[in-house]
N, C-alpha and C positions, 0 to 999 in steps of 0.2 A: 625600547630605550635606545636612543642614538648613541653612537660611539663618539667619544671625544677624540681629538687628534692623537692623543697618546695611546688610545686603545685600538685604533684602526689597524687591523692585521696587515693590510697592504703596506702601510707606512712603517710598521714595526719591522716587517720582513725587509723592506727596502733599506731601512737604517742598519739592520743587522748585516745585510749583504754588503753594503757600502763599507761598514767598519771592518768586516772580514777581509774584503778585497784590499782595503787601504793598509791594513796591518800586514797582509801577506806579500803584497807586491810593491806598494809605494815605498816602503822602507828599504827595498833593494834597489830602487831607482835613484838616479841623481835627482837633486831638488827640482830642477826644471822639468824633467820627464815625469816626476811624481805629480807636479802641478798640472801638467797636460792631461795625465790620466784622470785626475780628480775632476777637472773641468769637463772632459769628454763624458765621464759618467754622469755628472750633474746636469749636463746639457739635455739629457733625455727626460728630465723631470720639470714640472712647473715650479715657478719661483717659490711658492708657498711650501711645497714639499721639500725643496732644497733647504729652505730655512729651517724646517723641522729636522731634516737629516743632520744638518750642521748644528742643531740646537741653538739657533739664533733666538735670543731672548730680548734684545733691545729693538725698539721700533724707531723708525726715522720720522721725525715730526715734520 
């Protein structure tokens, strides 16, 4: 049985790591530094994974 995107352990762990880092560090940074941190982290992932991490639900037509 194939895993759906929601069940993929790698994506689940990636999302959990991102949320943990964001909560721990980004809140302590200025808004611009927080944005840089998030962009740097997300740059390591393909666009599809970034969309899933950020829970993007709207598609662009």
